[in-house]
C-alpha positions in Angstrom: 0.0 0.0 0.0 1.5 3.3 -1.0 2.4 6.0 1.6 -0.6 8.4 1.9 1.7 11.4 1.5 3.0 10.0 -1.8 -0.5 9.4 -3.0 -1.4 13.0 -2.1 1.7 14.4 -3.8 1.2 12.5 -7.0 -2.5 13.5 -7.1 -1.5 17.1 -6.8 1.0 16.8 -9.6 -1.6 15.1 -11.8 -4.0 18.0 -11.1 -1.3 20.5 -12.0 -0.6 18.6 -15.3 -4.3 18.6 -16.1 -4.5 22.4 -15.5 -2.2 23.2 -18.4 -4.0 25.7 -20.8 -1.8 26.1 -23.9 1.4 24.1 -23.2 -0.4 20.7 -22.7 1.3 19.1 -25.7 4.6 19.4 -23.8 3.5 16.2 -22.0 2.4 14.3 -25.1 5.8 13.0 -25.9 6.8 9.5 -24.8 8.6 10.6 -21.7 5.8 13.0 -20.7 3.2 10.3 -21.1 5.3 7.8 -19.2 5.6 10.3 -16.3 1.9 10.9 -16.2 1.2 7.2 -16.2 3.7 6.7 -13.4 2.0 9.4 -11.3 -1.4 7.8 -12.0 -0.2 4.4 -10.7 1.4 5.8 -7.6 -1.6 8.0 -6.8 -3.9 4.9 -6.3 -5.0 4.5 -2.7 -4.3 0.7 -2.8 -2.2 -1.6 -4.9 -2.2 -5.3 -5.0 1.0 -7.0 -3.9 1.4 -8.5 -7.3 0.7 -5.2 -9.2 4.0 -4.1 -10.8 2.5 -1.6 -13.2 4.3 1.3 -11.4 7.6 -0.4 -11.9 6.9 -0.9 -15.6 5.9 2.7 -15.9 9.1 3.8 -14.2 11.0 1.7 -16.6 9.3 3.3 -19.6 10.0 6.8 -18.2 13.7 5.9 -17.6 14.0 4.5 -21.1 12.3 7.5 -22.8 14.7 9.9 -21.0 17.7 7.7 -21.9 16.7 7.7 -25.6 16.5 11.5 -25.5 19.8 11.6 -23.5 18.2 14.3 -21.3 17.2 14.5 -17.6 13.6 15.3 -16.8 14.0 19.1 -16.4 16.0 19.4 -19.7 13.4 17.3 -21.5 10.6 19.6 -20.3 12.6 22.7 -21.3 13.3 21.3 -24.7 9.6 20.6 -25.3 8.8 24.1 -24.1 11.2 25.6 -26.7 9.7 23.5 -29.5 6.1 23.8 -28.6 3.8 25.2 -31.2 0.8 26.8 -29.5 -1.1 30.1 -29.7 1.3 31.9 -27.4 4.5 30.8 -29.2 3.0 31.5 -32.6 2.1 35.0 -31.7 5.2 35.7 -29.7 7.4 35.1 -32.7 5.5 37.6 -34.8 5.0 40.6 -32.5 6.4 42.4 -29.5 5.5 40.9 -26.1 3.7 44.1 -25.0 1.3 43.6 -27.9 0.3 40.1 -27.0 -3.2 39.6 -25.5 -3.0 39.8 -21.7 -5.0 36.6 -21.2 -2.6 34.8 -23.5 0.5 35.9 -21.6 -1.3 35.1 -18.3 -2.0 31.5 -19.6 1.6 31.1 -20.7 2.8 32.3 -17.3 0.5 29.9 -15.5 1.6 27.0 -17.6 5.3 27.7 -17.2 4.9 27.7 -13.4 3.1 24.4 -13.6 5.8 22.9 -15.8 8.4 24.2 -13.4 6.6 22.4 -10.5 6.6 19.2 -12.6 10.3 19.6 -13.4 11.1 19.8 -9.7 9.8 16.3 -9.3 13.1 14.8 -10.6 14.3 11.3 -11.1 15.8 11.1 -7.6 12.4 11.9 -6.0 10.4 9.6 -8.2 12.9 6.8 -7.6 12.4 7.1 -3.9 8.7 7.1 -4.3 8.8 3.9 -6.4 11.0 2.2 -3.8 8.5 3.2 -1.0 5.3 2.2 -3.0 6.8 -1.1 -4.2 9.0 -2.2 -1.3 12.4 -2.8 -2.9 15.8 -3.5 -1.4 17.2 -0.5 -3.2 15.9 2.5 -5.2 15.6 2.1 -9.0 18.5 3.5 -11.0 18.2 7.2 -11.6 18.6 8.8 -15.1 20.5 12.1 -14.6 22.7 12.5 -17.7 22.1 15.0 -20.4 23.7 16.3 -23.6 24.8 19.9 -24.0 22.7 22.1 -26.3 23.6 25.8 -26.6 20.0 26.7 -27.4 18.8 24.8 -24.4 21.4 26.5 -22.3 20.2 29.9 -23.4 16.6 29.0 -22.5 17.7 27.8 -19.1 19.2 31.2 -18.5 16.0 32.9 -19.5 13.7 30.8 -17.4 15.9 30.1 -14.4 17.4 33.6 -13.8 14.5 34.7 -11.6 13.8 31.3 -10.1 10.3 31.5 -11.4 9.7 30.2 -14.9 6.5 32.2 -15.1 8.4 35.5 -14.6 10.6 34.5 -17.6 7.7 34.6 -20.0 8.8 37.9 -21.7 12.3 36.6 -22.2 10.9 33.4 -23.6 8.8 35.4 -26.0 12.0 37.1 -27.2 13.6 33.7 -27.6 10.7 32.5 -29.8 11.0 35.6 -31.9 14.7 35.0 -32.5 14.7 31.2 -32.9 11.2 30.2 -34.1 8.9 27.6 -32.7 7.9 24.1 -33.5 9.7 22.5 -36.4 11.7 25.7 -37.1 13.0 25.8 -33.5 14.1 22.2 -33.6 15.8 22.1 -37.0 17.7 24.5 -39.3 17.8 22.3 -42.4 14.8 20.7 -44.0 13.8 18.5 -46.9 10.5 18.8 -48.8 9.3 15.2 -48.7 5.9 13.7 -49.5 4.2 17.1 -49.6 5.6 18.3 -46.2 8.7 19.6 -44.5 10.9 17.0 -42.9 13.6 18.2 -40.5 17.3 17.2 -41.0 18.8 16.5 -37.6 22.4 16.4 -38.8 22.9 18.8 -41.8 26.2 18.9 -43.7 28.7 20.5 -41.3 30.7 22.0 -44.2 31.8 25.6 -43.6 32.2 28.3 -46.3 35.7 29.0 -45.1 36.7 25.4 -45.9 36.0 25.8 -49.6 39.0 26.7 -51.7 38.4 28.7 -54.9 35.0 29.8 -56.2 35.8 33.1 -54.5 33.7 35.4 -56.7 30.6 33.2 -56.4 31.2 32.9 -52.6 31.4 36.7 -52.1 28.3 37.3 -54.2 26.3 34.6 -52.3 27.4 35.8 -48.9 26.4 39.4 -49.8 23.0 38.3 -51.1 22.4 36.2 -48.0 23.2 39.2 -45.8 20.6 41.2 -47.7 18.1 38.5 -47.1 18.8 38.3 -43.4 18.6 42.1 -43.0 15.2 42.2 -44.7 16.4 43.8 -47.9 15.4 42.5 -51.4 17.6 39.5 -52.2 18.1 37.9 -55.6 17.4 34.4 -56.8 20.8 32.6 -57.4 21.8 30.1 -60.1 25.2 28.5 -59.4 26.7 26.6 -62.3 29.9 24.8 -62.9 31.5 21.3 -63.3 30.7 18.5 -60.9 32.6 18.7 -57.7 33.4 22.4 -57.9 31.6 23.2 -54.6 28.2 24.5 -55.7 26.1 22.5 -53.3 28.7 22.7 -50.5 28.7 26.5 -50.8 24.9 26.7 -50.3 24.9 24.2 -47.4 27.8 26.1 -45.8 25.6 29.1 -45.3 23.9 27.4 -42.3 27.2 27.2 -40.5 28.2 30.7 -41.6 25.0 32.2 -40.1 24.5 29.7 -37.3 23.5 32.5 -34.9 21.0 34.1 -37.3 17.4 33.1 -38.2 18.4 31.3 -41.4 16.8 28.1 -42.5 17.6 25.9 -45.6 15.0 23.8 -47.4 16.1 21.3 -50.0 13.6 20.6 -52.7 14.0 17.9 -55.3 13.7 18.9 -59.0 10.7 16.6 -59.3 8.9 18.5 -56.5 9.2 22.0 -58.1 5.5 22.0 -58.9 5.0 22.2 -55.1 6.9 25.5 -54.9 3.8 27.7 -54.5 2.6 25.4 -51.7 6.0 25.6 -50.0 6.2 29.4 -50.2 2.6 29.7 -48.8 3.5 27.5 -45.8 6.4 29.8 -45.0 4.8 33.1 -45.5 3.9 33.8 -41.9 7.2 32.5 -40.5 9.6 35.2 -39.2 12.7 33.3 -40.2 14.5 33.7 -43.5 14.5 30.8 -45.9 16.7 29.6 -48.7 15.0 27.1 -51.0 17.7 25.0 -52.4 17.3 22.9 -55.6 20.3 20.7 -56.2 21.3 19.3 -59.6 19.0 21.5 -61.7 19.7 19.8 -65.0 17.1 18.8 -67.5 16.6 16.4 -70.4 14.7 17.2 -73.5 10.9 17.3 -72.8 11.6 17.0 -69.1 8.4 17.5 -67.1 10.4 19.1 -64.2 11.5 21.8 -66.6 7.9 22.5 -67.6 6.9 22.7 -63.9 9.8 25.1 -63.2 8.8 27.3 -66.2 5.2 27.5 -65.0 6.3 28.4 -61.5 8.7 31.1 -62.7 6.1 32.6 -65.0 
């Protein structure tokens, strides 16, 4: 039979989780669902001696955190940064002072709730599990995490005041600079099966590593600067022999402007007919996008050329 104080504590945490207004999808990931399932099991007033559902729930939670290589707090912070909700969508498009008061109040409430959930770390849960399911020793605790510079920045924003809710304005600035949802998680994308697919590990090539091609490099960098500063930028056609560095030069822009809101989308020649759809899906995003078509070569009567011609016209 679980300790009554544990049952009360877990019920309170479940109530907090249920009260989320706009950040509720933060808990819909595998680790979040496993955490909620674990709380539900331990909140029960009575457990049969042969009921090991809580131990299995703890195992699922441990594995989910291990797969992400994040501790519980960092997992929640990452989900907050990537969450696509009414607050994050509007925060990236306008000044914080212009956001609806009720929306910022809801965001502040949810951040305080998520901070409370984050404080229920692996060590605490492990002790609860040991108490509820009498074990000779506490279950192994997952505490390791990988370093992420964007996550480190968010930690500074939210943890500076000690109250995540008080960091809501700084978080809004973060969304404005870094984007939300898919665009916060990835910087490189591929248009695939009619939608954007993030590329977790884009080509690490740097512009400074490319030898030769100096004139084209200078022109492309200048054009990208215009794009990032909000000035009119030109469409670019790079041509030359195979292996001269055309694709690498474009991909290297992501590393060159790693601290700027630049995103790269690779579109196959066969998908050029989707270009209007791609542009429409990006129209409301504050980031700057380079749509990259590699190997733009055509054969006689090539349908892809016809599609490109229609789009350009």
